[in-house]
A tleap script that builds the chain and sets N, CA, C and O, in Angstrom:
source leaprc.protein.ff14SB
mol = sequence {
  NMET ASN VAL ILE VAL ALA ILE LEU ILE ALA
  ALA ALA LEU LEU GLY LEU ASN ALA TRP LEU
  TYR VAL ALA ASN LYS ASN THR PRO VAL PRO
  GLU GLY CYS GLU SER LEU LYS PRO ASP CYS
  ALA GLY CYS GLY ILE THR ASP CYS ALA VAL
  ARG ILE ARG GLN ASN ASP ARG GLU GLU ASN
  CGLU
}
set mol.1.N position { 60.682 75.024 113.271 }
set mol.1.CA position { 60.798 74.428 111.959 }
set mol.1.C position { 59.481 74.545 111.177 }
set mol.1.O position { 59.492 74.787 109.970 }
set mol.2.N position { 58.347 74.371 111.874 }
set mol.2.CA position { 57.057 74.474 111.202 }
set mol.2.C position { 56.808 75.868 110.657 }
set mol.2.O position { 56.182 76.027 109.609 }
set mol.3.N position { 57.298 76.882 111.370 }
set mol.3.CA position { 57.115 78.263 110.927 }
set mol.3.C position { 57.888 78.508 109.637 }
set mol.3.O position { 57.391 79.183 108.736 }
set mol.4.N position { 59.071 77.977 109.544 }
set mol.4.CA position { 59.887 78.154 108.335 }
set mol.4.C position { 59.217 77.478 107.144 }
set mol.4.O position { 59.184 78.043 106.051 }
set mol.5.N position { 58.691 76.293 107.339 }
set mol.5.CA position { 57.996 75.583 106.259 }
set mol.5.C position { 56.762 76.367 105.832 }
set mol.5.O position { 56.488 76.487 104.637 }
set mol.6.N position { 56.023 76.898 106.786 }
set mol.6.CA position { 54.828 77.685 106.457 }
set mol.6.C position { 55.205 78.940 105.677 }
set mol.6.O position { 54.522 79.305 104.720 }
set mol.7.N position { 56.280 79.597 106.080 }
set mol.7.CA position { 56.730 80.802 105.365 }
set mol.7.C position { 57.173 80.447 103.958 }
set mol.7.O position { 56.871 81.184 103.019 }
set mol.8.N position { 57.877 79.345 103.786 }
set mol.8.CA position { 58.327 78.933 102.452 }
set mol.8.C position { 57.143 78.572 101.552 }
set mol.8.O position { 57.143 78.907 100.368 }
set mol.9.N position { 56.157 77.905 102.095 }
set mol.9.CA position { 54.968 77.567 101.299 }
set mol.9.C position { 54.215 78.836 100.908 }
set mol.9.O position { 53.779 78.966 99.764 }
set mol.10.N position { 54.057 79.768 101.840 }
set mol.10.CA position { 53.367 81.023 101.542 }
set mol.10.C position { 54.133 81.817 100.486 }
set mol.10.O position { 53.524 82.379 99.575 }
set mol.11.N position { 55.454 81.869 100.598 }
set mol.11.CA position { 56.266 82.591 99.615 }
set mol.11.C position { 56.156 81.934 98.243 }
set mol.11.O position { 56.078 82.625 97.227 }
set mol.12.N position { 56.148 80.607 98.209 }
set mol.12.CA position { 56.014 79.906 96.933 }
set mol.12.C position { 54.656 80.188 96.294 }
set mol.12.O position { 54.572 80.400 95.084 }
set mol.13.N position { 53.606 80.192 97.092 }
set mol.13.CA position { 52.273 80.479 96.548 }
set mol.13.C position { 52.172 81.918 96.057 }
set mol.13.O position { 51.580 82.177 95.009 }
set mol.14.N position { 52.742 82.848 96.801 }
set mol.14.CA position { 52.722 84.252 96.360 }
set mol.14.C position { 53.535 84.434 95.081 }
set mol.14.O position { 53.129 85.171 94.182 }
set mol.15.N position { 54.675 83.769 95.002 }
set mol.15.CA position { 55.494 83.847 93.790 }
set mol.15.C position { 54.782 83.251 92.591 }
set mol.15.O position { 54.832 83.807 91.494 }
set mol.16.N position { 54.121 82.123 92.796 }
set mol.16.CA position { 53.351 81.503 91.721 }
set mol.16.C position { 52.213 82.407 91.265 }
set mol.16.O position { 51.959 82.533 90.067 }
set mol.17.N position { 51.536 83.028 92.206 }
set mol.17.CA position { 50.447 83.943 91.885 }
set mol.17.C position { 50.961 85.132 91.078 }
set mol.17.O position { 50.338 85.527 90.092 }
set mol.18.N position { 52.087 85.703 91.488 }
set mol.18.CA position { 52.659 86.847 90.770 }
set mol.18.C position { 53.069 86.442 89.356 }
set mol.18.O position { 52.816 87.178 88.402 }
set mol.19.N position { 53.700 85.273 89.218 }
set mol.19.CA position { 54.140 84.819 87.902 }
set mol.19.C position { 52.946 84.567 86.985 }
set mol.19.O position { 52.980 84.945 85.814 }
set mol.20.N position { 51.903 83.939 87.494 }
set mol.20.CA position { 50.713 83.679 86.690 }
set mol.20.C position { 50.010 84.970 86.294 }
set mol.20.O position { 49.478 85.068 85.188 }
set mol.21.N position { 50.002 85.960 87.180 }
set mol.21.CA position { 49.392 87.254 86.873 }
set mol.21.C position { 50.124 87.918 85.714 }
set mol.21.O position { 49.494 88.412 84.779 }
set mol.22.N position { 51.447 87.931 85.772 }
set mol.22.CA position { 52.244 88.552 84.705 }
set mol.22.C position { 52.072 87.775 83.402 }
set mol.22.O position { 51.943 88.377 82.336 }
set mol.23.N position { 52.069 86.459 83.478 }
set mol.23.CA position { 51.896 85.642 82.276 }
set mol.23.C position { 50.528 85.888 81.649 }
set mol.23.O position { 50.413 85.925 80.424 }
set mol.24.N position { 49.503 86.054 82.457 }
set mol.24.CA position { 48.162 86.320 81.947 }
set mol.24.C position { 48.097 87.694 81.280 }
set mol.24.O position { 47.453 87.847 80.242 }
set mol.25.N position { 48.750 88.681 81.860 }
set mol.25.CA position { 48.741 90.021 81.269 }
set mol.25.C position { 49.463 90.043 79.927 }
set mol.25.O position { 49.105 90.834 79.055 }
set mol.26.N position { 50.472 89.192 79.742 }
set mol.26.CA position { 51.246 89.171 78.504 }
set mol.26.C position { 50.628 88.291 77.427 }
set mol.26.O position { 51.125 88.266 76.302 }
set mol.27.N position { 49.570 87.577 77.739 }
set mol.27.CA position { 48.904 86.713 76.770 }
set mol.27.C position { 48.021 87.558 75.862 }
set mol.27.O position { 47.206 88.341 76.351 }
set mol.28.N position { 48.168 87.413 74.539 }
set mol.28.CA position { 47.326 88.204 73.640 }
set mol.28.C position { 45.871 87.752 73.685 }
set mol.28.O position { 45.571 86.596 73.983 }
set mol.29.N position { 44.982 88.682 73.386 }
set mol.29.CA position { 43.543 88.392 73.357 }
set mol.29.C position { 43.242 87.589 72.098 }
set mol.29.O position { 43.695 87.970 71.019 }
set mol.30.N position { 42.495 86.493 72.194 }
set mol.30.CA position { 42.174 85.682 71.011 }
set mol.30.C position { 41.357 86.473 69.990 }
set mol.30.O position { 40.654 87.423 70.332 }
set mol.31.N position { 41.470 86.056 68.731 }
set mol.31.CA position { 40.706 86.714 67.665 }
set mol.31.C position { 39.214 86.555 67.916 }
set mol.31.O position { 38.748 85.477 68.286 }
set mol.32.N position { 38.475 87.627 67.713 }
set mol.32.CA position { 37.037 87.602 67.905 }
set mol.32.C position { 36.609 87.953 69.319 }
set mol.32.O position { 35.413 88.056 69.589 }
set mol.33.N position { 37.552 88.140 70.222 }
set mol.33.CA position { 37.218 88.444 71.612 }
set mol.33.C position { 37.683 89.841 72.010 }
set mol.33.O position { 37.754 90.149 73.199 }
set mol.34.N position { 37.997 90.681 71.043 }
set mol.34.CA position { 38.552 92.000 71.351 }
set mol.34.C position { 37.539 92.907 72.041 }
set mol.34.O position { 37.878 93.586 73.010 }
set mol.35.N position { 36.325 92.927 71.563 }
set mol.35.CA position { 35.331 93.846 72.130 }
set mol.35.C position { 34.030 93.093 72.398 }
set mol.35.O position { 33.037 93.274 71.694 }
set mol.36.N position { 34.050 92.266 73.402 }
set mol.36.CA position { 32.851 91.509 73.749 }
set mol.36.C position { 31.939 92.346 74.628 }
set mol.36.O position { 32.400 93.034 75.539 }
set mol.37.N position { 30.648 92.285 74.351 }
set mol.37.CA position { 29.654 92.952 75.190 }
set mol.37.C position { 28.730 91.882 75.737 }
set mol.37.O position { 28.401 90.931 75.029 }
set mol.38.N position { 28.308 92.018 76.975 }
set mol.38.CA position { 27.379 91.014 77.506 }
set mol.38.C position { 26.016 91.133 76.840 }
set mol.38.O position { 25.542 92.233 76.552 }
set mol.39.N position { 25.398 89.991 76.602 }
set mol.39.CA position { 24.064 89.963 76.029 }
set mol.39.C position { 23.076 89.879 77.185 }
set mol.39.O position { 22.801 88.798 77.705 }
set mol.40.N position { 22.553 91.023 77.574 }
set mol.40.CA position { 21.696 91.075 78.755 }
set mol.40.C position { 20.263 90.651 78.468 }
set mol.40.O position { 19.448 90.604 79.389 }
set mol.41.N position { 19.937 90.346 77.239 }
set mol.41.CA position { 18.566 89.957 76.937 }
set mol.41.C position { 18.233 88.598 77.532 }
set mol.41.O position { 17.081 88.350 77.887 }
set mol.42.N position { 19.212 87.718 77.649 }
set mol.42.CA position { 18.946 86.390 78.153 }
set mol.42.C position { 19.068 86.262 79.656 }
set mol.42.O position { 18.724 85.223 80.220 }
set mol.43.N position { 19.548 87.292 80.304 }
set mol.43.CA position { 19.773 87.233 81.749 }
set mol.43.C position { 18.527 87.740 82.473 }
set mol.43.O position { 17.934 88.738 82.063 }
set mol.44.N position { 18.137 87.068 83.528 }
set mol.44.CA position { 16.938 87.458 84.258 }
set mol.44.C position { 17.201 88.355 85.459 }
set mol.44.O position { 16.266 88.714 86.175 }
set mol.45.N position { 18.447 88.718 85.690 }
set mol.45.CA position { 18.777 89.551 86.847 }
set mol.45.C position { 18.569 91.015 86.462 }
set mol.45.O position { 19.305 91.548 85.632 }
set mol.46.N position { 17.584 91.656 87.050 }
set mol.46.CA position { 17.259 93.028 86.652 }
set mol.46.C position { 18.107 94.069 87.362 }
set mol.46.O position { 18.252 95.182 86.856 }
set mol.47.N position { 18.672 93.743 88.518 }
set mol.47.CA position { 19.474 94.743 89.227 }
set mol.47.C position { 20.973 94.502 89.067 }
set mol.47.O position { 21.760 94.875 89.937 }
set mol.48.N position { 21.369 93.878 87.959 }
set mol.48.CA position { 22.774 93.604 87.669 }
set mol.48.C position { 23.480 94.911 87.314 }
set mol.48.O position { 22.917 95.747 86.606 }
set mol.49.N position { 24.685 95.089 87.791 }
set mol.49.CA position { 25.439 96.325 87.529 }
set mol.49.C position { 25.758 96.479 86.054 }
set mol.49.O position { 25.766 97.599 85.543 }
set mol.50.N position { 26.020 95.383 85.361 }
set mol.50.CA position { 26.325 95.456 83.932 }
set mol.50.C position { 25.105 95.915 83.160 }
set mol.50.O position { 25.226 96.748 82.262 }
set mol.51.N position { 23.942 95.396 83.484 }
set mol.51.CA position { 22.711 95.781 82.784 }
set mol.51.C position { 22.387 97.252 83.040 }
set mol.51.O position { 22.001 97.966 82.115 }
set mol.52.N position { 22.535 97.705 84.255 }
set mol.52.CA position { 22.245 99.103 84.592 }
set mol.52.C position { 23.181 100.028 83.826 }
set mol.52.O position { 22.745 101.038 83.273 }
set mol.53.N position { 24.479 99.683 83.791 }
set mol.53.CA position { 25.454 100.500 83.056 }
set mol.53.C position { 25.136 100.516 81.574 }
set mol.53.O position { 25.220 101.564 80.934 }
set mol.54.N position { 24.773 99.366 81.018 }
set mol.54.CA position { 24.457 99.281 79.593 }
set mol.54.C position { 23.213 100.099 79.266 }
set mol.54.O position { 23.173 100.778 78.241 }
set mol.55.N position { 22.204 100.043 80.119 }
set mol.55.CA position { 20.997 100.832 79.877 }
set mol.55.C position { 21.269 102.316 79.980 }
set mol.55.O position { 20.697 103.102 79.224 }
set mol.56.N position { 22.137 102.720 80.907 }
set mol.56.CA position { 22.509 104.133 81.021 }
set mol.56.C position { 23.212 104.619 79.761 }
set mol.56.O position { 22.964 105.731 79.295 }
set mol.57.N position { 24.091 103.785 79.209 }
set mol.57.CA position { 24.803 104.173 77.990 }
set mol.57.C position { 23.830 104.320 76.817 }
set mol.57.O position { 23.939 105.254 76.022 }
set mol.58.N position { 22.885 103.393 76.720 }
set mol.58.CA position { 21.928 103.445 75.608 }
set mol.58.C position { 21.042 104.680 75.726 }
set mol.58.O position { 20.674 105.257 74.703 }
set mol.59.N position { 20.692 105.102 76.925 }
set mol.59.CA position { 19.861 106.290 77.110 }
set mol.59.C position { 20.635 107.560 76.780 }
set mol.59.O position { 20.053 108.520 76.274 }
set mol.60.N position { 21.933 107.584 77.054 }
set mol.60.CA position { 22.748 108.768 76.781 }
set mol.60.C position { 23.041 108.928 75.310 }
set mol.60.O position { 23.330 110.037 74.862 }
set mol.61.N position { 22.978 107.859 74.545 }
set mol.61.CA position { 23.295 107.957 73.102 }
set mol.61.C position { 22.141 108.365 72.288 }
set mol.61.O position { 22.258 108.488 71.069 }
savepdb mol mol.pdb
quit
């Protein structure tokens, strides 16, 4: 009986996760948030992947 309850709880959680994922994908992006770029000037992490990618793009342009 415990195994059946565990399977039902796991199935419910997976179903909830799938439903929330689909609902999130169908939600429109709010106005003003279409093309956000991180502001790396205020961040002190120098080996951040976002900062490295942004610096590479600026050098290529």
